[in-house]
Structure formats: C-alpha cells, structure tokens
N, C-alpha and C positions, 0 to 999 in steps of 0.2 A: 384708470382704475384707482380706487382709494386704497391706501396701505392700511393694513390691519396689524396692530402690534399687541403682542402678549408677553407676559412674563415667561422667562425661559423655565422649563420644568427640569427637575433634577433627574439625571440619569444614572444608571448603576455603573459600577466599577468596570474599566476596560484596562487590561494590561498589555494590549497588542503592541504598544509603541516601544516597549523595551523587552528584551529577552530575559525571561524571568527563570530563576533556577527552580528545579522541581520542588524544592522544599520551602519555597518562598510563601510567606503568609500575607496577612493583609497589610497593605502599605500605609504609611503615615499620611495624615491629612495634610493639605498645604493651602495657602490662601486661594480664595475664589477667584477664578479667571472669568470675565464676563462671557456669557454664552457657552460655558463648559460646566459640567457637573462639578459639585464641590469635592469630588474624589479625585486623587491623582490619576493622570492619564485617562481622563474622562472622555466621554464621547461629545464632541462639539455639537451643538444644536444648529445643524447646517441649514435649517429652514426656520430660524427663530423670529424672523421678521417677514411674515407672509404678506403677499400682495392680494391673495384670495383666500378666504376662509369659508367653510360650510356654515350656512344658516340654519340648515335642517338636513335631515336624511333625504335621499332621493337619487335620481339618475345623475351621473356625471354630465351628461349631455344636456340636462335641463337647466337653463339660466336661473330658475327660481332656487336652486340648490345653493347659490353662491352669493357671497356678501356683495359682489360687484354687479350682480344682475346679469353676468355674462359667463360663459364657459371658459375656464382657464385656457389662457393661450401661451404664446411663446414667451419663455423666460419667466413665467409667473412662479411665484413661490406659494404652494398650496398647502393649506392646513385643514385637516378633517378633525373636527372637534370631538371630544369625548361624548359619547351617546348618540352620535350621528352615524347613520348607516348609509353609505354612498355606494351605488352600484356603477362600476366602470363599464360602459356600454358603447364604446366607439373604437374605431381604427384611426389612430392618428400618428402622423410623422412630424408633428410639431414638438419641439423639445421643451419640456417643462423643467425649470431650474431645480425644483425639489418638491417632494410631497412628504408631509409629516402627518402620520396617522396616529391619532389618539382614540378615534372611534373605530369603524369598520369600513374597509374598503374592499369590495368584493367584485371581481371581474365576472360579468355576465357569461354563463357557462354554455349557452346554446347558440352562440354566435361568434364570429371572429372579433377579437379585441387586440388592440396594441397601445401600449403606453411607453412613451419615449421620455426618459427622465434622466437627470444627472445623478441625483441622490434620492433614493426612497427610504425613509426611516419610519420604522414602526416602533413607537414608544410603549413603555410600560402601560398595560391596559388596552393598548391598541391592537387591531387584528387586520391581517391582510389574507384574503382568500383568493386564489386562482385555482378554483376547483376544490373539492373536499372529498373525503371518502364516500360521503352519502350522496354527493352531486358532482361527480367529475365533469371537467370540460368535455363536452359531447364529441363524439366521433364526427368528423367533418367540420369542426370548428377548430380554430388555432387562437391560443391566448399568448401574446407576446409582451414581455417586459424587456425594453431595450435600454441599456445604460449608455447614455449619449457620450459622444467623443468631445469632451470639454476638458481643457487644462485644469489641473487642480489648483485651487487658490491657496497659496502658502501662507497668506496672512489669516484667513478664516479657518484653514484646515491644515495646520503645519504637520499634523501627524498622518495626514492623507488617509483619513478614515472614510471620507465621502466617495463620491463617484461609484456608487454601487448600491446594493440593498443591504441595509444595516438594521438589525431587529433586536429589540429587547421585549417585544410583545409576542403575540401569537402569529405564526405564519403556517398556512396550509397551502399546498399545491397538489393537484391531482389531475393527471390527464388519462388518455385512454390506456387501458391496461395492455401491455405487450406480454404475452405468455408463450414461451419464456422470453426474457430479455436477451438471452444468448443461449445457443444450443449447439451441441456437437454435431458435426457433419456426419452424413451417412456414407459418403464417398469423398476420397481425397480429390480436391479440385485441381485442375491443370490449366495451364495457360492456354487461353482461347475458349475455355468453357463459358457458356452463356446461362447455364442452369447450376444452382447449388442444390444438391440433394442433402437434405437434413435428416438427422436420426429420427425425427418424429415431427408431427404437424405442429404448426405454430398458429396463434390467434392474436389478432391485432396488428400483425405485419401487414403492410399494404404497398401498392404502387407509390413510388416516390421516396420511399424509406431509404435511408443510407445505412449500409451494412459494412462492417469491418471483418476482414479475414486476415489472420496474423501470419507473419513470417514464421516458417517452421523449421528453417535450416539449422543444422549443427555447424557453428562458424568456427573458423580457425582462431585459436587463442582468444576466445571471448570477443572476436571481432576486432582485435587490435591489429591484425594483419589485413586480411582481405574482406573486411566486412562490407565495405561499399555502401550502397543505398539500401535502406530497409525494404524488404519485400512484403511488408504489411501493406495491404491495399484497402481502400473503400470503394464500394460500388453501390450503384442505384438499383433499386427494385423496380422491374417493369410489371411483374404480376406474381401472386402467390396462389399456390393451389396445394393445400394440405401441407405436405412435407417437401414440396418442390418450389423453389424460388427462382423465377426467370429473371435475368439481369437485363438492364438497359444497354450494357456494353460488355464485351468479353473480358475475362481476367487477363491480367498481364503476366502473372507468375504461377508456377506450380506451388502447391501448398501440401507437401507430402506428409503422410502420417508416420507413425513409428512402428518398426517391425522388430520381432525378436530375433535371435541368432539364427533361427532356422528359416527366417524369412516370412513368417506369418505376421500379418497386419494386426497390431494390438490396440493402437490409439490413433485417433484422428483429431484434427483441430476443431476449433468452434467458429461460429459466426455470431457477432454481436450486433444488435439493432441500436443505432444511435439517434434514431428519429423519435420525437415526441410531440405532441400537440399542445403542450405547455412549455414555453421556451423563455428562459432568461439568457440574454446574450449581450456581448458588447456591440455597439455600433460599428466600431472600427477596431478589430484586435491588434492592428498595426499602430494605432494611436494611443489615446489614453484608455486603457482597458477597465472594465468594471470588475467588481468583486462582490461576494456575498460574505456577510459575517452575522452569525447568531450567538447572542451574548447573554450571559447571567441566566435570568428567569424566563428567557424566551421559551415558548411552547411551540415547538417546530415539528411538523409533520409533512414531509416532501415525498411524493410518489409520482412516478412516471412523468418526471419533467425533464427537460434537457437544459444543461448549463453549457454555453457554447462561447469559446473565445474569452473566457474570464480569467481573472487572476493577474495581479501586477508584480508580485514578488518573483524576481527571477532566480534561476538556479546558478547564482554566482555570489560573490562576496556582498553579504548584506551591509547596507548603509542606511541606517534609520535615522530619522530626525532626532536631534538631541534637544531636550528642554532644560530650562533652569528651574529653580526651586518654586517660581511662581508660574510655571506652565508656559512660559514664553520660549519660543524657538531660538536656540543658539545657533543652529545650523539645520537646514532642510535636507533630509535625506535623499539619496537618488536611487536606493532600491530598499524601500520600506519592508521591514519584516512583517509577516502576519496578513498579507493581503492576497488571500488565496481564492481559487475559484469557488469552492464550497467549503466553508469554515465554521466549525463549530468551536467558538472560543470562549472558554470558561463558561460553557453552556450547561449549567447545572439542572435546567429545566424547571417544570412546575413543582410546586410543593406536593401536590397530589399526582402521581404518575398518569400517563396517558391510558387510554382504554386498553391498549395492548400490553400494559405493565412497564413500558419503557420511559426514559426521560426525554428522548427525542427519536425520530423515525425518519430514515432515509432509505427508501425502498423503490426499486425499479427505475431509477433515474439513469440518465446518460450524461457524462461529463466529457466534453469534446474540446480538447486543447487547453493546456495550461502551462505556463512558463516555469513552474516548480512543482507544486503538488496539485493534484486533482481534487480529492476529498481530503480534508485536514481535520483531524479530531484532536483538540488542544485542551487539556485539563477539563475535559467533558466525559461524563460517566454514564453507565447503564443505558446507552443507546443501542439502537438497532440499525445496522448497516447491511442491507440484504438486497440481492438481485440488481445491483447496479452495474453499469458498463462504463469503464473509464478508459479514454483513449487519448493518446498523443500528448503525454506529459513529459516533463524533463527529469525532476528529481525523483518522484515516485507517483504512482497512480493513486494510492490510498495510503495515507500516513498518520501515525500519531506523533505528537511533537515533543513533549517534555518528559514522558515516561510515567507520569502520574495516572494517565488515563486508565480507567478501571471498569471492568464488568460490562464493557461493550461487547456485543455480538456482531462479528464480522462473517457474514454467511452468504455463500453462493454469489460472490461478486467476480466480475471479469475484468481484468486490467490488462490492457494491450498497448505496447509501444511506449516505453519510457526510456528516452534517449540517454540522459544522465551525463555525468563527467566525473572524473576522479576528485576526491576531496583534496588531494595533494596539489592538484592543478589550481586550486582556488587560493592558495597562499596562506600565509599565517594570519590569525585573527578572524577568519571567516566566521560570520554569525555571532560575533560577541561571545556570550555565555553558551551559545549552542553551536560550537565550531564544527563545520564540515558535516553535518548530519543530514541524511537523507537526500544526498545530492548525487549518488552513484548511478542512479537509473534502476529503479525496482518496480516491480508490479505493486508490491505491498511492502511497506517499511514501518516497523513498529519499534519505538524507542524503548518501551517497556513490555513485561510479559503479562500483565494483569488483565487479560482479555480472552475472549473466546473466538477462535479462529478456525473456520470449518468450511470445507467444500468450495473453496474459492479457486480460481484459475488465473494464472498470470502467463503471458506470452510476449515475446519480443521485448525483453528488458536489458538494458546494456549490461548489467552486473547481476542482480539478484531477481529471481521470481518473488521470493519472500525473503526479506532481511530482517532479522532480529539481532543486530550486531552491536548494539550500544551498551555501554556499561553504565550503571547507575549506582548511586548511594541511597539515601533515604528520600521518600516522596511522601506527599500528603494524599492519603487515600480517603475517600469518602466514608465516614462512619456509618451512614445509612443512605438509603436512596433518596435523592433529591437534596443532599447535603451541599452546602456552599463550603468548599474546602479552605476558603480564605477566612472563614469565621472560626473562632476558637470553640472547641467542643464538637464541631461537625466534621472533623478530620482526625485520622489516625496516622501518626508518622510511622512510615514502614520501611524497613531496611530491605532494599531490592537486591543486594548483592548476591544472595543465594536463592533468589526467588524462582519459582517454576512457572512456566506458561500455564495458564488456566486450562486451555484446551488448544491443541493443533492437531486437526484431524481431517482427512479426506481432501487435502489440498493438492492442486496439480500445477505444474509449471513446465514450460516447454518452449523450444524454438528461439534461436537468435539471442540467447542469454548465456552467461557464463556459469551461474550456480543456481540451482533450483531453490535451495533453502540454505541460508547460513544463519546460525544462531550461537549465541553464548549462554543461553539460559538452561536451567534445569528443567526437568519435566518429561513428558512423554510425546513424542511425535508419532502419530499413527496414520497408516494408510496414505502416505505421501507418494505421489507419482511424478516423476520427472523424466522427460524425454528430450533428447538432442541437446544436452548442455555441453558447452565447449571445455568447461573446466571441472565442475563437481556437480553431481546430483544433490548431495548433501555435504556441507562442510560445517564443523563446529568444534566448540570445546567448552563443555559445561563447566561451571564452577565446582560442581560436586557429582551430580547423578543425572544421567539422560538415558531414556529408553527410546530406541527406534524400533517400531513395531509395524511391519508390513510395508516397508519401503520398496517401491518398484522403480527401477531406472532402466531406460533404453537408450543406447547410443546408436548413432548412424554408422553402419558398418562401412559404407562407402567413404565416409570422412575419415574413419579410422585406418582404413586400408591404404589410402592414398598419401597419407602424411606421416609425420613423426609425432603427431599430437598424443598427448597422455591424459585423456579425461578420466576421472575417477568417479565411481558410483557413490561411495561413502568415504568421506575423509574425516577422520578424527585427528585433529591437528596434534594433540597431546593428551594422553590419558593418564599422565603422572598424577598420582593421588586423586584420581577421578574414577568414577564407575559408570562405564557405558556398556549397554547391551544393544546389539543389533540383531533383532529377532525376525524370522520369517521374511527376510529380504528376498527379492527377486531382481538380480542385476545382471544385464546382458548387453554384450556390444560395446563394452568400455575397455579402455587400456587396462585399467585396474578396477576390481570390484569393490573391495574394501581396503583402504589403506590408512595405516597409523604410523607415521614417522616418529622417530624418537628425538625430541628437542631437549637435550640434556642441559641447556643453559637456563631453564626455567626452574625456580625453586618453589616447591609447594608450600601452602600456608602451614604454619605450625599446628600441631595437633592432629593433622590428617594421616591416616595410615596408607598402606599400600593401595594402589590404583588397580583397576581390572578393566579389561575389555573382552567381552564374550560376543562371539559371533555363533548364532544358533539357528538351526532348522532353516537355513537358506537355500536358495537355488542360485548358482553362479555359472555364467558362460561368457567369460571375458579373457583377454589374453593372459593377464595375471589376475587370479581371482581374489586371493586374500593375501595382503602383504603387511606384515606387522614387525616393526622394529622392537625388539624386546629390550628389557632393561638389563643393566650391568648386574651381575650377580654379587659383585663386590661392592655395590652402591654407586650411584651416579655422583658426579661432582656436586659439591655443596650439601652433600648428605641426603640426596633425595632417596626416598624409599624405594624398595623393589616393587615392580608391578607384575601383574600376572595377565597373560593373554590365553584365551581358550577359544577353540573352534569345535562346535559340537553338532552332530547330526545333520550336516549340510552336504549338498549334492554339487559336484563340480564337473562340467562337461566341456569338451574342446570348442573353442570359438570358430576355427576354420579360417580366420583372417589374421594375417601376420602384419602388424604395423611396420612402417618403413624403417624406423629405428628398431633394430633386432634386440630382442631379449627373449630367452627361452620361454615357451609357454609352460605356466606353472599354475597349479591350483592353489598351493600354499607356499609362500616364499617368506623366508627370514632375510632375504639378500637384496631384493629389488630396490634400488635407489638408496642403498645403505652405504656406509663409509668403508671402502676397501681398506685393507691394512690394519684393521682394528683387532689387536690381539687379546683384548680383555675378554674374559668369559661373560656370557650373557644368560639370562634365564630363558628357557625355551618357549616356544609356542605349544601349548598342550592340546593335542587333537583327539577327539573322542568320537566313535561311530563315523569314521571317514566315509564319505560318500553314502551316508545313511546306512552303513553296514554295522550292525550291532557288534561291539567288541573289537572293531578295527581302530585300535587307539595307539598312538605313538607321540613323540615329542619331536620338534624341529628346532635345531640350533642354528644360529648364525655361522657362516662358514667362510666368508671372504678372506682368503690368503692367510688364514690362521687356523688350519684344521687341528693342530695339536692343542692349542689353548681354548678354542671356542667351544668345544663339545667333548663329552666323555665317550663318544663314539663317532665312527665316520662311515655309516651306511648311507649308500646312495639309493634313492628311490625315484623313479620316473614321475615328473610332475610336481616334485617337492623341491623347493629352492632352499637347501640347507641340509646339514647332516641330520639323519634320522636315527632315533633311539626308540626301541620298543620297550 
C-alpha cells in the first residue's frame, strides 16, 4: 500500500492532561509540537500519516473508495477526507490502527456492522453517524465500535488521549428505543424467581437483553461491618410479554421493598435494561481499555447506545503525564486524569443549539462498567442527560468534575452499584488540584450546584445516593448558551460559596448505601425519597438557607430491631447561623427521625444573625422522632449567636420496635446523644400544635443531670425527652 501524507490540521483546546482549577481561563500559547495542535495540551493527530485515504464517497467495502484500491486492512491508518461520505457496511474483526474523519463516516443502519479500531478521531467539520434520530440502527441489526486492546504509544501519545473515540466534530448514535430504560417492579423479587413482574409494560425489551436488579438491603454501618458481596445482580431475559419478563436463569437473591412502620409496602426496586443494539466497547476491559471524549465544539447526540467496559482513569491516586513547556513528556503517567467511559470535556457544543434546544444530548444510553466515573460532565453546559442506566462504577455513576458545569438537565437516570472507596484511604495529594473528589461511591456526584437534578434513582452506592458535598469558590459560568468559558467575554465569574441548587426534585435513593443525599448547598430539596439507608436519609449543612419539602424516609425495621444501629432520617449537622426548614416530611422506621446535634466548636461567619431549624407538618414514626440540641442561652463559645428550634403541626406515633441499645421512646427529645453533666442554660425547643392538635403548645428544655440550671420548670411529660414548660 502506498503511504498518503497530509499536513496536520489544527485542533481545538484540550485541558484533560492537567487538573484545572474551576476558575482557570484560556491557557498561554507555547511553541508548536509536530503533530499536535498549536494550543497547549492539544490533541495529538494520532492518524496524521495515513496509509489509506478516501478518494471519493462510497461504501467502505468498495475498493474504489480508497487511494490504495483496496479495502483498509490490518493496522492501516485511515483518513476520510472532507467532503467525502463513506458508508461503513461490513462486520470486521481486523484491527485498524486509526480512523480520522474529516468528512462523514456513517454506519449502515439496516445490517450488522462492526469496526475494530485503536483510535477513532472525528475532527472539526467531520461527522460520525451510528444511527440518527431520523434513521436509528434497525431492530435486528447490531452496530459495534470496538476499541482494540493495544498498548498506548508514549512517544506519539504521551498524554494518553488516544485508544478510544475522540471527537471535536459531530457524533450521533441512535439504537432501538427502550421504553422505559428502567422501570419499577410490580412485585418484590425473591431468590429463585424466574419472572420479573414490572409495574407497567415495556417496549423494545427483548430476549437476550441484560437486566440489572439492585441490592435493596439496609446494611450495618454503611457496609463497613458485614457488607460482604453486593447482592445487585444481572440477569438475561428469555422472553417479554407486556409487564412480565421471564428470565433465562433464576434470581440468586431477594430484593425486598420498603415498608412503613405499620408493615404496609410502600416502595419497590427498579429493573434497568443494559442492552442496546448500538455498542461502543473495549475489546478487553482487563487490558488497555478504551474511552470516549467529546471536546469543545463537538455536536454530540447519543441515544440508546451502550458503552461497555470503557474508561481508563481508576478510582485511586491520579498520576498524569507531566509535560515541559514545549509539550514534551517529562514523565509518563500511570493513571491519567480524564479518561472516562463517557466524557464531555469542555464540550461547549455548537454555536447554534441542537433541535431540542440543548448543547449536547445523552438520552436512553447504558454505561456498563467503569473504573471511576460512568458519565462525566466536565466544564460542559446546557446539556440533556436523561433516561440513562449506569451500572458497576467505582467513584460515581454520573458526575460533574470541576463545579463550573451549569444549566445541565439530569433527569430520570438510574445509577446502580458504585463501589467507591474513602478519600482518606487514597493518601495526600490525590488528584492534584482536584483532591479526593468523587471517589466515595455515589450514584450521582455533583461538584457544583448550578444544574437541574430531577426524578433520578440511585441504588447500591457505597456512600451516597446523591452527593453534593464539595466546597467551591468562584467559577466561570457561561454568559450565554454555547459560550466557550475559556474565551474572555463569554463567561461570568460567579462566587459559588453561597449558591443554591437550581433544582433538586423527585429523586430517589435506596438499598446498600449509607446516605441518600448529602449536600452543603443552599436551595430547596423537594420530594426526596430514601429507603433502607444505613446512616442517613438526608445529611447536610447549608451555608445559609435550605428547605427540605416532602422528604420521605423508610428504614428496615428488622435491621433496626436486631442491632444497635442508629440510622437518622434527616440530619442537620449544624444549624448555627443557618436557616433550615423541614416541611411535610414522612419519616418512619429509623432510630431518629430528625436530628440536629450542636457543634459549638464552629464559628459563624461575621454578620450572620441567629440560626433557625423549623420542623413543620411532618409525620414521624421512629424510635426517637425529633432530637434537637438547642443553643446556650448565654451564648456559645467564641460568641456564637443564639439559635431557635421550632416543631410545628407534626404527628408522632409509636414505632413498636425497640433497638438493641436502649433509649426511651420519645417523640421530641432535647437529650438524645447530648452531653450529660452540662449545667449551662439552653434555649428550648418551641413546640406548637403538638400531634397536630391546635393550641397544644409548650417548650422543651435540655435536662441531663442539671434540672435546676437547665430549665425554669421541671414538668415531666410522657414521650418528651426534657423538661416541659407550658
């Protein structure tokens, strides 16, 4: 074959090789490195010396399409020139070294196709199509893009960008629609069952599909004790009839639902479909794994595709390649940052939004297996992430990376089984300027609050169903849709320290996790459902103001009754100089319903007044329903202001189960887990319309071992932990 040489094209900016700070702007230019864009941290042109180039448009299988007069073969370097339209129409297990698309490469949608390649690059102006919304890959056909198991060349690709799908142009994928991609079960599955009864009929599910059913247990101490092997399991479908899925083999485990304190079934787990007929996968997930990266002005629309065994960045200490000022490698990294399964990296999208009004689209896909994050949104904005199923990740199923990500819609996604590890176990210096983030094992992990998060489901995550725990300073937010935030005038520097989540509504977390939602952001959390958490349903401490409206938490009464575990429905770590409202909560089967301990070693920011915690219009059936440590009336150490706690119009009923570690059953307690022997007076808990009885008002004072000093009265009332004053 004759070699075909072309001058390297200039590519757009890539910052994946170094952990950038959230407020970083455009980088400074440096001398040109051959084969690399003229911008720092550029994308190497990994197919810059092709052995085969398109002469014209036509079928991939037609020798007349190619400069060599032959169909591309083993280890060829293939270039599809601008203006050429090539139809990929074969099933091949021959490994092509690289394909560079400046024209159009479209997989034939009515037949089986398979391309095995080390690196597929879609350059600016190029287009890759593996099905489109107008013409999806047809039912009965399978389109596969396989990233070959080849070692990364550290000389040509020191930043390890290749060995995957890398796109700066347009990419569309569209397989057969699965409706829905995940569905709640209509009956709790039991070990030995060979039929899944769904809550409603499904479309597009078929024999051979792989379905995941999550672990729903409430584990002891978040799994740090007797967690053992996860009981999330995947099963093959034998047949589908309406809402009934017959399995090829029986289930190995029970997958119980959640019941209220009276024993009535309230919530059942979901089943998620992991199979698609458009597939991007690593040839060998145990070898050199592939990854996908969509960059800068890439116009990306991915629907009903499966991304299997992808991602190289591991959930451990990051070790990225270090370059000198001329772009030459000083040291090759062993765990390169930013090589994820599905990765939108500084993907600002087209100047004109897509037809759905978004900058990128990720709908109905399945991500199966990733060593850190499954779907990563990094400094990318105005995207739509909806109806995706993400399974078997390590750090998080779906994550945002630096906190600048803004105006994305995360809607109705299902993340199940994120194993995780503690950040402290990774040691000092993890991640460079992104230390220890998103490693804990979360269904969803958001570095910043500037997105819409609604109707998502997380199950079997080591730590969080939803984690919004990271602190931020100022970040560059897009000034308009399609803005490139590295360009002056296209970004607004925004202080996120007191920011509020744009929307967090209708989300659900359950089973084999510690905490349903942990957040430090302001805003409103509405209609959150959490069941079988081992530690907290909700845990958080906002910088200023938070409303929890309609939170529902269910604990496993069997787990509570047999151990000394102390799971909490709603934990407000400290409401000192903050304003928190817990409205319309329904918390049952927990050791404590709402708890707010008093951390007096924290000093509020100057200028903030008294904090408040209001619990109103709730229903509680727990061992201890509401436990609040009130403030010192004389002022906490360091001059902290007095705070006020109120419980209004709420109903309290007995649980009927006594945990192994005894504590009196109480509806409202100022004593539970407080410090005995404290003689300083404290402000009371103000109770109004107790048990929803109009005018049944009183105050509850802390009473541990200090009755004379702690309260102006010493009335005892059944179910109230503290002295009562009317």
